[in-house]
N, C-alpha and C positions, 0 to 999 in steps of 0.2 A: 577497264580501269575505273576506279572510283576517283573522281576529281579530288576528293579529300586527301588521298594519299599523295598525289602530286603536290597539292598545296602544302602538305606536311613536309615533304622533301624540300620545297622552296623555303619554308620557314626554318627548317633545321640548318640549311646551308646559308641562310641570310639574304635571300631574295632571288628573283628570277635571273638576274645577271650572274650571281654566284653559282647557281645551278648550271647555267650555260657554260661558265668557265670550267666547272667540274666535268662536264661532258666533253670538253676539249674540241679540237678541230674547228670546224666552221659553225658550230652551234652558237647562236647569239640569243640575247634576251627575247627578241621577237619570236624566235622559234619556240621558246618555252611558253610565251604568252599564247601562241597558236595551239600548242599541245593542250594547254589548260582551257582555253576558251573556244577554240574552233574545232580542232581535230578530236578532242576528247580522249586522246591516248598518246602515250610516249612511244616513239618509234622503237622497235625491238632492239636496234643496235645500241640504244642508250640505257636500257633497263638495268643491266648488270653494273654499269658505271654508277648509276644513281644509287643502287643498293650499296655499293662499296663506299661511295662518298658520304652516305648517311650512316655508315657503320652498321648496316642492317636494321636501322630503325624504320626504314621503308624497304620492303622486300620486293623481289621480282614478282612474286605471286600477287601482291597487292597492286602493283602497277599494271601487270598484264596477265591476269589469270587465264586469258584465252590461249596463251602460248607457254605459260609456266603453271601447270596445275599444282594445286596445293597437296602436300602430303597430309596424312591424317593428323600428324602432330601440329602442322601449321594451321590446319582447320580448327583444331582445339584451341590453340593459342590465340587465334583471331576471333573466336566466339566469345563475346563478353559475358555470356551466361555460364561459361565453363570455368570451374575452379580447378587449377592444377596443383596437386601436392607433390613437391619434389622430395 
């Protein structure tokens, strides 16, 4: 996971506490802080929830490419050098 994508999700949702609430259950702001600063990754069970909460602005591939490999289309969309004509 790139730290920037978790930070982007935090910004989109309005802060670490808001992201924790979106994850539900027993997730607290301190957990999100740990993911960002200590663990360096979001636990797998929260990746899809974050993708849904950000309405796809932060994807599962961006958060955990080790368990969600990118499709060719996602790789193209995430490459800033690529221009996609629809």
